[in-house]
C-alpha atoms as a printed R data frame, in Angstrom:
    type eleno elety resid chain resno       x       y       z
1   ATOM     1    CA   UNK     A     1  18.711 -43.110  46.715
2   ATOM     2    CA   UNK     A     2  15.229 -44.458  46.355
3   ATOM     3    CA   UNK     A     3  13.758 -45.560  42.959
4   ATOM     4    CA   UNK     A     4  11.891 -42.407  42.270
5   ATOM     5    CA   UNK     A     5  14.948 -40.209  42.690
6   ATOM     6    CA   UNK     A     6  17.024 -42.442  40.620
7   ATOM     7    CA   UNK     A     7  14.407 -42.033  37.855
8   ATOM     8    CA   UNK     A     8  14.190 -38.444  38.083
9   ATOM     9    CA   UNK     A     9  17.987 -38.017  38.165
10  ATOM    10    CA   UNK     A    10  18.288 -40.258  35.046
11  ATOM    11    CA   UNK     A    11  15.593 -38.091  33.307
12  ATOM    12    CA   UNK     A    12  17.341 -34.810  34.016
13  ATOM    13    CA   UNK     A    13  20.758 -36.055  33.054
14  ATOM    14    CA   UNK     A    14  19.121 -37.287  29.540
15  ATOM    15    CA   UNK     A    15  17.562 -33.739  29.207
16  ATOM    16    CA   UNK     A    16  20.919 -32.133  29.864
17  ATOM    17    CA   UNK     A    17  22.891 -34.476  27.381
18  ATOM    18    CA   UNK     A    18  20.381 -33.774  24.788
19  ATOM    19    CA   UNK     A    19  20.758 -30.008  24.993
20  ATOM    20    CA   UNK     A    20  24.445 -30.451  24.898
21  ATOM    21    CA   UNK     A    21  24.368 -32.491  21.816
22  ATOM    22    CA   UNK     A    22  21.977 -30.039  20.153
23  ATOM    23    CA   UNK     A    23  24.346 -27.083  21.198
24  ATOM    24    CA   UNK     A    24  27.425 -28.891  19.692
25  ATOM    25    CA   UNK     A    25  25.849 -30.082  16.570
26  ATOM    26    CA   UNK     A    26  25.660 -27.932  13.307
27  ATOM    27    CA   UNK     A    27  22.223 -26.270  12.436
28  ATOM    28    CA   UNK     A    28  19.970 -27.951  10.033
29  ATOM    29    CA   UNK     A    29  18.862 -26.219   6.824
30  ATOM    30    CA   UNK     A    30  15.146 -26.301   8.217
31  ATOM    31    CA   UNK     A    31  16.202 -24.520  11.392
32  ATOM    32    CA   UNK     A    32  16.495 -20.511  11.124
33  ATOM    33    CA   UNK     A    33  19.527 -18.807  12.216
34  ATOM    34    CA   UNK     A    34  19.323 -16.471  15.053
35  ATOM    35    CA   UNK     A    35  20.091 -13.518  12.663
36  ATOM    36    CA   UNK     A    36  17.109 -14.459  10.392
37  ATOM    37    CA   UNK     A    37  14.528 -15.005  13.056
38  ATOM    38    CA   UNK     A    38  13.164 -12.100  14.921
39  ATOM    39    CA   UNK     A    39  12.429 -12.213  18.559
40  ATOM    40    CA   UNK     A    40   8.761 -11.829  19.241
41  ATOM    41    CA   UNK     A    41   9.403  -8.572  21.052
42  ATOM    42    CA   UNK     A    42  11.569  -7.334  18.090
43  ATOM    43    CA   UNK     A    43   8.837  -7.824  15.177
44  ATOM    44    CA   UNK     A    44   6.075  -5.533  14.459
45  ATOM    45    CA   UNK     A    45   2.628  -7.258  14.880
46  ATOM    46    CA   UNK     A    46   0.606  -6.493  11.771
47  ATOM    47    CA   UNK     A    47  -3.112  -7.475  11.012
48  ATOM    48    CA   UNK     A    48  -4.615  -7.201   7.444
49  ATOM    49    CA   UNK     A    49  -8.257  -7.622   6.766
50  ATOM    50    CA   UNK     A    50  -7.489  -9.568   3.637
51  ATOM    51    CA   UNK     A    51  -4.446 -11.510   2.182
52  ATOM    52    CA   UNK     A    52  -4.074  -8.953  -0.747
53  ATOM    53    CA   UNK     A    53  -2.825  -6.357   1.622
54  ATOM    54    CA   UNK     A    54  -1.370  -9.011   4.135
55  ATOM    55    CA   UNK     A    55   0.975 -10.186   1.388
56  ATOM    56    CA   UNK     A    56   2.008  -6.646   0.590
57  ATOM    57    CA   UNK     A    57   2.740  -6.004   4.269
58  ATOM    58    CA   UNK     A    58   4.930  -8.956   4.557
59  ATOM    59    CA   UNK     A    59   7.046  -8.152   1.452
60  ATOM    60    CA   UNK     A    60   7.611  -4.544   2.819
61  ATOM    61    CA   UNK     A    61   8.561  -5.833   6.279
62  ATOM    62    CA   UNK     A    62  10.510  -8.992   5.827
63  ATOM    63    CA   UNK     A    63  11.540 -10.579   8.915
64  ATOM    64    CA   UNK     A    64  10.885  -7.413  10.858
65  ATOM    65    CA   UNK     A    65   7.116  -8.155  10.852
66  ATOM    66    CA   UNK     A    66   4.522 -10.922  11.826
67  ATOM    67    CA   UNK     A    67   1.719 -10.586   9.530
68  ATOM    68    CA   UNK     A    68  -1.794 -12.179   9.807
69  ATOM    69    CA   UNK     A    69  -4.531 -11.863   7.253
70  ATOM    70    CA   UNK     A    70  -8.192 -12.499   8.230
71  ATOM    71    CA   UNK     A    71  -9.560 -13.145   4.795
72  ATOM    72    CA   UNK     A    72  -7.604 -15.494   2.841
73  ATOM    73    CA   UNK     A    73  -9.997 -18.120   1.286
74  ATOM    74    CA   UNK     A    74 -11.097 -17.569  -2.187
75  ATOM    75    CA   UNK     A    75 -14.384 -19.674  -1.288
76  ATOM    76    CA   UNK     A    76 -15.307 -16.798   1.150
77  ATOM    77    CA   UNK     A    77 -17.895 -14.140   0.037
78  ATOM    78    CA   UNK     A    78 -15.762 -11.166   1.335
79  ATOM    79    CA   UNK     A    79 -18.682  -8.821   1.212
80  ATOM    80    CA   UNK     A    80 -20.866 -10.750   3.639
81  ATOM    81    CA   UNK     A    81 -18.151 -11.835   5.887
82  ATOM    82    CA   UNK     A    82 -19.023 -11.875   9.629
83  ATOM    83    CA   UNK     A    83 -15.918 -11.566  11.844
84  ATOM    84    CA   UNK     A    84 -15.504 -13.769  14.841
85  ATOM    85    CA   UNK     A    85 -14.544 -12.349  18.354
86  ATOM    86    CA   UNK     A    86 -11.106 -13.797  17.707
87  ATOM    87    CA   UNK     A    87 -10.689 -11.693  14.529
88  ATOM    88    CA   UNK     A    88 -11.672  -8.616  16.401
89  ATOM    89    CA   UNK     A    89  -9.180  -9.347  19.135
90  ATOM    90    CA   UNK     A    90  -6.417  -9.704  16.713
91  ATOM    91    CA   UNK     A    91  -6.862  -5.982  15.749
92  ATOM    92    CA   UNK     A    92  -6.793  -5.145  19.439
93  ATOM    93    CA   UNK     A    93  -3.239  -6.457  19.777
94  ATOM    94    CA   UNK     A    94  -1.715  -5.381  16.464
95  ATOM    95    CA   UNK     A    95   0.602  -2.473  15.990
96  ATOM    96    CA   UNK     A    96  -0.320  -1.855  12.485
97  ATOM    97    CA   UNK     A    97  -3.767  -2.594  10.839
98  ATOM    98    CA   UNK     A    98  -4.345  -2.696   7.229
99  ATOM    99    CA   UNK     A    99  -7.891  -2.363   5.884
100 ATOM   100    CA   UNK     A   100  -9.249  -2.137   2.449
101 ATOM   101    CA   UNK     A   101 -11.990   0.502   2.861
102 ATOM   102    CA   UNK     A   102 -14.447   1.888   0.408
103 ATOM   103    CA   UNK     A   103 -17.205  -0.009   1.982
104 ATOM   104    CA   UNK     A   104 -15.549  -3.532   1.451
105 ATOM   105    CA   UNK     A   105 -14.705  -4.525   4.863
106 ATOM   106    CA   UNK     A   106 -16.385  -2.056   7.228
107 ATOM   107    CA   UNK     A   107 -16.226  -4.670  10.118
108 ATOM   108    CA   UNK     A   108 -12.295  -4.319   9.815
109 ATOM   109    CA   UNK     A   109 -12.489  -0.537   9.639
110 ATOM   110    CA   UNK     A   110 -14.419  -0.472  12.793
111 ATOM   111    CA   UNK     A   111 -12.337  -2.976  14.670
112 ATOM   112    CA   UNK     A   112  -9.092  -1.131  13.517
113 ATOM   113    CA   UNK     A   113 -10.555   2.413  14.686
114 ATOM   114    CA   UNK     A   114 -11.123   0.787  18.186
115 ATOM   115    CA   UNK     A   115  -7.428  -0.310  18.656
116 ATOM   116    CA   UNK     A   116  -4.277   1.369  19.126
117 ATOM   117    CA   UNK     A   117  -2.863   0.352  15.957
118 ATOM   118    CA   UNK     A   118  -1.569   2.623  13.243
119 ATOM   119    CA   UNK     A   119  -4.430   2.257  10.685
120 ATOM   120    CA   UNK     A   120  -3.816   2.187   6.874
121 ATOM   121    CA   UNK     A   121  -6.949   2.287   4.891
122 ATOM   122    CA   UNK     A   122  -5.677   1.352   1.296
123 ATOM   123    CA   UNK     A   123  -8.883   3.067  -0.415
124 ATOM   124    CA   UNK     A   124  -8.295   6.326   1.469
125 ATOM   125    CA   UNK     A   125  -4.523   6.280   0.530
126 ATOM   126    CA   UNK     A   126  -5.668   5.972  -3.110
127 ATOM   127    CA   UNK     A   127  -8.266   8.704  -2.756
128 ATOM   128    CA   UNK     A   128 -11.107   6.186  -3.008
129 ATOM   129    CA   UNK     A   129 -14.239   6.418  -0.900
130 ATOM   130    CA   UNK     A   130 -17.414   4.331  -0.104
131 ATOM   131    CA   UNK     A   131 -19.429   4.129  -3.117
132 ATOM   132    CA   UNK     A   132 -16.384   3.742  -5.424
133 ATOM   133    CA   UNK     A   133 -15.326   0.444  -6.789
134 ATOM   134    CA   UNK     A   134 -13.811  -1.222  -3.681
135 ATOM   135    CA   UNK     A   135 -11.502  -3.663  -5.454
136 ATOM   136    CA   UNK     A   136  -8.657  -1.260  -5.170
137 ATOM   137    CA   UNK     A   137  -5.836  -3.847  -4.867
138 ATOM   138    CA   UNK     A   138  -6.053  -4.098  -8.699
139 ATOM   139    CA   UNK     A   139  -5.343  -0.300  -9.046
140 ATOM   140    CA   UNK     A   140  -1.558   0.391  -9.643
141 ATOM   141    CA   UNK     A   141  -1.974   3.912  -8.044
142 ATOM   142    CA   UNK     A   142  -3.592   2.525  -4.779
143 ATOM   143    CA   UNK     A   143  -1.045  -0.195  -4.498
144 ATOM   144    CA   UNK     A   144   1.915   2.303  -4.664
145 ATOM   145    CA   UNK     A   145   0.394   4.648  -2.248
146 ATOM   146    CA   UNK     A   146  -0.577   1.878   0.271
147 ATOM   147    CA   UNK     A   147   2.956   0.344  -0.016
148 ATOM   148    CA   UNK     A   148   4.560   3.779   0.994
149 ATOM   149    CA   UNK     A   149   1.928   4.247   3.758
150 ATOM   150    CA   UNK     A   150   2.900   0.895   5.169
151 ATOM   151    CA   UNK     A   151   6.692   1.530   4.931
152 ATOM   152    CA   UNK     A   152   6.084   4.852   6.706
153 ATOM   153    CA   UNK     A   153   4.288   2.902   9.584
154 ATOM   154    CA   UNK     A   154   7.092   0.457   9.875
155 ATOM   155    CA   UNK     A   155   9.726   3.216  10.069
156 ATOM   156    CA   UNK     A   156   7.748   5.056  12.746
157 ATOM   157    CA   UNK     A   157   7.577   2.067  14.997
158 ATOM   158    CA   UNK     A   158  11.197   0.975  14.146
159 ATOM   159    CA   UNK     A   159  13.205   4.015  13.240
160 ATOM   160    CA   UNK     A   160  16.474   2.047  13.749
161 ATOM   161    CA   UNK     A   161  15.663  -0.183  10.687
162 ATOM   162    CA   UNK     A   162  14.629   2.691   8.357
163 ATOM   163    CA   UNK     A   163  17.314   1.745   6.026
164 ATOM   164    CA   UNK     A   164  15.984  -1.831   5.729
165 ATOM   165    CA   UNK     A   165  12.529  -0.789   5.371
166 ATOM   166    CA   UNK     A   166  13.391   1.629   2.502
167 ATOM   167    CA   UNK     A   167  15.417  -1.005   0.823
168 ATOM   168    CA   UNK     A   168  12.456  -3.571   0.828
169 ATOM   169    CA   UNK     A   169  10.233  -0.895  -0.484
170 ATOM   170    CA   UNK     A   170  12.514  -0.006  -3.321
171 ATOM   171    CA   UNK     A   171  12.758  -3.715  -4.192
172 ATOM   172    CA   UNK     A   172   8.792  -3.863  -4.214
173 ATOM   173    CA   UNK     A   173   8.529  -0.700  -6.205
174 ATOM   174    CA   UNK     A   174  10.989  -2.215  -8.794
175 ATOM   175    CA   UNK     A   175   8.594  -5.141  -9.183
176 ATOM   176    CA   UNK     A   176   5.558  -2.829  -9.442
177 ATOM   177    CA   UNK     A   177   7.311  -0.813 -12.155
178 ATOM   178    CA   UNK     A   178   7.997  -4.049 -14.089
179 ATOM   179    CA   UNK     A   179   4.261  -4.676 -13.878
180 ATOM   180    CA   UNK     A   180   3.164  -1.368 -14.906
181 ATOM   181    CA   UNK     A   181   5.403  -1.755 -18.042
182 ATOM   182    CA   UNK     A   182   3.569  -4.932 -18.777
183 ATOM   183    CA   UNK     A   183   0.141  -3.066 -18.354
184 ATOM   184    CA   UNK     A   184   1.435  -0.195 -20.730
185 ATOM   185    CA   UNK     A   185   2.546  -2.726 -23.289
186 ATOM   186    CA   UNK     A   186  -0.986  -4.320 -23.314
187 ATOM   187    CA   UNK     A   187  -2.468  -1.047 -23.566
188 ATOM   188    CA   UNK     A   188  -0.472  -0.065 -26.673
189 ATOM   189    CA   UNK     A   189  -0.835  -3.392 -28.432
190 ATOM   190    CA   UNK     A   190  -4.565  -3.056 -29.200
191 ATOM   191    CA   UNK     A   191  -7.037  -0.394 -29.816
192 ATOM   192    CA   UNK     A   192  -9.169  -0.594 -26.532
193 ATOM   193    CA   UNK     A   193 -10.219  -4.222 -26.691
194 ATOM   194    CA   UNK     A   194 -14.002  -4.460 -25.494
195 ATOM   195    CA   UNK     A   195 -14.696  -6.549 -22.543
196 ATOM   196    CA   UNK     A   196 -17.868  -7.165 -20.377
197 ATOM   197    CA   UNK     A   197 -17.933  -8.162 -16.702
198 ATOM   198    CA   UNK     A   198 -20.439  -9.845 -14.341
199 ATOM   199    CA   UNK     A   199 -19.290  -7.259 -11.704
200 ATOM   200    CA   UNK     A   200 -16.653  -4.738 -10.870
201 ATOM   201    CA   UNK     A   201 -13.865  -6.764  -9.723
202 ATOM   202    CA   UNK     A   202 -11.578  -6.328 -12.749
203 ATOM   203    CA   UNK     A   203 -12.333  -2.844 -13.475
204 ATOM   204    CA   UNK     A   204  -9.151  -1.084 -12.343
205 ATOM   205    CA   UNK     A   205  -6.967  -3.658 -13.822
206 ATOM   206    CA   UNK     A   206  -8.806  -3.326 -17.088
207 ATOM   207    CA   UNK     A   207  -8.590   0.414 -17.075
208 ATOM   208    CA   UNK     A   208  -4.679   0.101 -16.484
209 ATOM   209    CA   UNK     A   209  -4.640  -2.256 -19.506
210 ATOM   210    CA   UNK     A   210  -6.491   0.262 -21.661
211 ATOM   211    CA   UNK     A   211  -9.471  -2.091 -22.398
212 ATOM   212    CA   UNK     A   212 -13.059  -0.827 -23.060
213 ATOM   213    CA   UNK     A   213 -15.970  -1.936 -20.777
214 ATOM   214    CA   UNK     A   214 -18.911  -2.569 -22.973
215 ATOM   215    CA   UNK     A   215 -21.054  -4.094 -20.203
216 ATOM   216    CA   UNK     A   216 -24.681  -2.967 -20.597
217 ATOM   217    CA   UNK     A   217 -25.244   0.166 -18.356
218 ATOM   218    CA   UNK     A   218 -28.419  -1.057 -16.852
219 ATOM   219    CA   UNK     A   219 -26.851  -4.316 -15.856
220 ATOM   220    CA   UNK     A   220 -23.719  -2.702 -14.586
221 ATOM   221    CA   UNK     A   221 -25.661  -0.246 -12.319
222 ATOM   222    CA   UNK     A   222 -27.520  -3.064 -10.877
223 ATOM   223    CA   UNK     A   223 -24.541  -5.065  -9.995
224 ATOM   224    CA   UNK     A   224 -22.841  -1.999  -8.388
225 ATOM   225    CA   UNK     A   225 -25.949  -1.458  -6.177
226 ATOM   226    CA   UNK     A   226 -26.301  -5.096  -5.474
227 ATOM   227    CA   UNK     A   227 -29.860  -5.127  -6.829
228 ATOM   228    CA   UNK     A   228 -31.486  -7.488  -9.507
229 ATOM   229    CA   UNK     A   229 -30.916  -6.435 -13.126
230 ATOM   230    CA   UNK     A   230 -34.167  -6.014 -15.264
231 ATOM   231    CA   UNK     A   231 -35.143  -8.883 -17.689
232 ATOM   232    CA   UNK     A   232 -34.291  -6.178 -20.398
233 ATOM   233    CA   UNK     A   233 -30.700  -5.869 -18.989
234 ATOM   234    CA   UNK     A   234 -30.128  -9.480 -18.890
235 ATOM   235    CA   UNK     A   235 -31.227  -9.962 -22.471
236 ATOM   236    CA   UNK     A   236 -29.038  -6.989 -23.595
237 ATOM   237    CA   UNK     A   237 -26.052  -8.650 -21.919
238 ATOM   238    CA   UNK     A   238 -26.554 -12.139 -23.149
239 ATOM   239    CA   UNK     A   239 -27.177 -10.835 -26.706
240 ATOM   240    CA   UNK     A   240 -24.018  -9.016 -26.457
241 ATOM   241    CA   UNK     A   241 -22.086 -12.159 -25.528
242 ATOM   242    CA   UNK     A   242 -23.905 -14.391 -28.081
243 ATOM   243    CA   UNK     A   243 -22.893 -11.883 -30.848
244 ATOM   244    CA   UNK     A   244 -19.228 -11.803 -29.772
245 ATOM   245    CA   UNK     A   245 -19.351  -7.903 -29.310
246 ATOM   246    CA   UNK     A   246 -17.381  -8.299 -26.242
247 ATOM   247    CA   UNK     A   247 -13.987  -9.885 -26.696
248 ATOM   248    CA   UNK     A   248 -13.667 -11.081 -23.132
249 ATOM   249    CA   UNK     A   249 -15.988 -11.836 -20.090
250 ATOM   250    CA   UNK     A   250 -14.582 -11.186 -16.585
251 ATOM   251    CA   UNK     A   251 -16.253 -13.111 -13.793
252 ATOM   252    CA   UNK     A   252 -15.741 -13.439 -10.031
253 ATOM   253    CA   UNK     A   253 -15.817 -16.879  -8.916
254 ATOM   254    CA   UNK     A   254 -16.002 -15.905  -5.338
255 ATOM   255    CA   UNK     A   255 -19.579 -14.616  -5.922
256 ATOM   256    CA   UNK     A   256 -21.223 -17.461  -7.837
257 ATOM   257    CA   UNK     A   257 -24.728 -17.172  -9.033
258 ATOM   258    CA   UNK     A   258 -27.309 -18.553 -11.623
259 ATOM   259    CA   UNK     A   259 -26.950 -15.166 -13.361
260 ATOM   260    CA   UNK     A   260 -23.171 -15.649 -13.752
261 ATOM   261    CA   UNK     A   261 -23.877 -19.218 -15.075
262 ATOM   262    CA   UNK     A   262 -26.327 -17.716 -17.606
263 ATOM   263    CA   UNK     A   263 -23.793 -15.161 -18.743
264 ATOM   264    CA   UNK     A   264 -20.906 -17.797 -19.028
265 ATOM   265    CA   UNK     A   265 -23.315 -19.894 -21.270
266 ATOM   266    CA   UNK     A   266 -24.002 -16.915 -23.345
267 ATOM   267    CA   UNK     A   267 -20.246 -16.283 -23.697
268 ATOM   268    CA   UNK     A   268 -19.459 -19.929 -24.745
269 ATOM   269    CA   UNK     A   269 -22.229 -19.487 -27.509
270 ATOM   270    CA   UNK     A   270 -20.418 -16.401 -28.732
271 ATOM   271    CA   UNK     A   271 -16.961 -18.021 -28.327
272 ATOM   272    CA   UNK     A   272 -16.158 -15.173 -25.839
273 ATOM   273    CA   UNK     A   273 -13.223 -16.358 -23.453
274 ATOM   274    CA   UNK     A   274 -13.911 -16.249 -19.698
275 ATOM   275    CA   UNK     A   275 -11.385 -14.903 -17.299
276 ATOM   276    CA   UNK     A   276 -11.890 -15.484 -13.703
277 ATOM   277    CA   UNK     A   277 -10.711 -13.042 -11.139
278 ATOM   278    CA   UNK     A   278 -11.127 -13.749  -7.588
279 ATOM   279    CA   UNK     A   279 -11.115 -11.163  -4.794
280 ATOM   280    CA   UNK     A   280  -8.834 -12.940  -2.216
281 ATOM   281    CA   UNK     A   281  -5.553 -13.948  -3.688
282 ATOM   282    CA   UNK     A   282  -5.249 -17.724  -4.203
283 ATOM   283    CA   UNK     A   283  -2.922 -19.481  -1.714
284 ATOM   284    CA   UNK     A   284  -0.644 -20.623  -4.646
285 ATOM   285    CA   UNK     A   285   0.547 -17.036  -5.109
286 ATOM   286    CA   UNK     A   286   3.402 -15.486  -2.981
287 ATOM   287    CA   UNK     A   287   2.281 -11.865  -3.515
288 ATOM   288    CA   UNK     A   288   0.211  -9.424  -5.479
289 ATOM   289    CA   UNK     A   289   2.597  -8.953  -8.316
290 ATOM   290    CA   UNK     A   290   2.657 -12.689  -9.022
291 ATOM   291    CA   UNK     A   291  -0.872 -12.917  -8.975
292 ATOM   292    CA   UNK     A   292  -1.778  -9.927 -11.040
293 ATOM   293    CA   UNK     A   293   0.947 -10.853 -13.718
294 ATOM   294    CA   UNK     A   294  -0.897 -14.281 -14.021
295 ATOM   295    CA   UNK     A   295  -4.203 -12.493 -14.607
296 ATOM   296    CA   UNK     A   296  -2.582 -10.323 -17.164
297 ATOM   297    CA   UNK     A   297  -1.102 -13.163 -19.083
298 ATOM   298    CA   UNK     A   298  -4.718 -14.773 -19.148
299 ATOM   299    CA   UNK     A   299  -6.140 -11.663 -20.537
300 ATOM   300    CA   UNK     A   300  -3.306 -11.231 -23.154
301 ATOM   301    CA   UNK     A   301  -4.021 -14.856 -24.124
302 ATOM   302    CA   UNK     A   302  -7.729 -14.079 -24.906
303 ATOM   303    CA   UNK     A   303  -6.614 -11.058 -26.988
304 ATOM   304    CA   UNK     A   304  -4.706 -13.459 -29.247
305 ATOM   305    CA   UNK     A   305  -7.639 -15.800 -29.854
């Protein structure tokens, strides 16, 4: 037997021996069991335009789904996002595609429509359309209807696991009910606490909490139309904050601007607390409920000041 053959034989023996040892040894805590790890052919491939909806898709699918979210960075301006060819390709290979809709992610809507995936448009599920406030993940009604649509899609693809999907939906709904109880408690605690906002990101959540929006009308319309507010609108807003007529200022740090900085400065002058609500869910949260609960806690803290 020549040297090369001896070396090849020795290497093959080592591989076989290593495999045998691995087979005989116990499974480590870091290694998932066969029952908890789904084979790629036995999971539903899900693509979500943003991580708000991606986290929901994962909660409702558990180990039966493989979820990818395109937008998951709080430093990204979601409204101006330009998808890569790889982003578009992911929609083509998905079985379920979840988009936000209402004009928020038109690129994702178009990519989803051109795929063979079951498409779930969260805004449509909640009766919202282009022109409405697109930050619909902060709406209790939209979350529930979107969750049910996702569960229905999973059941259609894997009817043999309908019971498991129903159980996951019920678990999620129980957490949503708890969140809505907290919202109702806040709404009953005070008589429509006045707040102002640099843009509409927190509007649905504030409505669910029974807060009163006192943002100057001219400024609010300009922000909704993505146009520049007039000097008069700006003065009215800064005066409102300096006088403390709003008890909270909601900002969106994902869309920083000199205007936002000016309004924050005015809020500081009037001792008005500032609450930051990003659009993409920060990576330190596991899901929508945990994230929104934290925001509610921040808002409640401002009410006690």
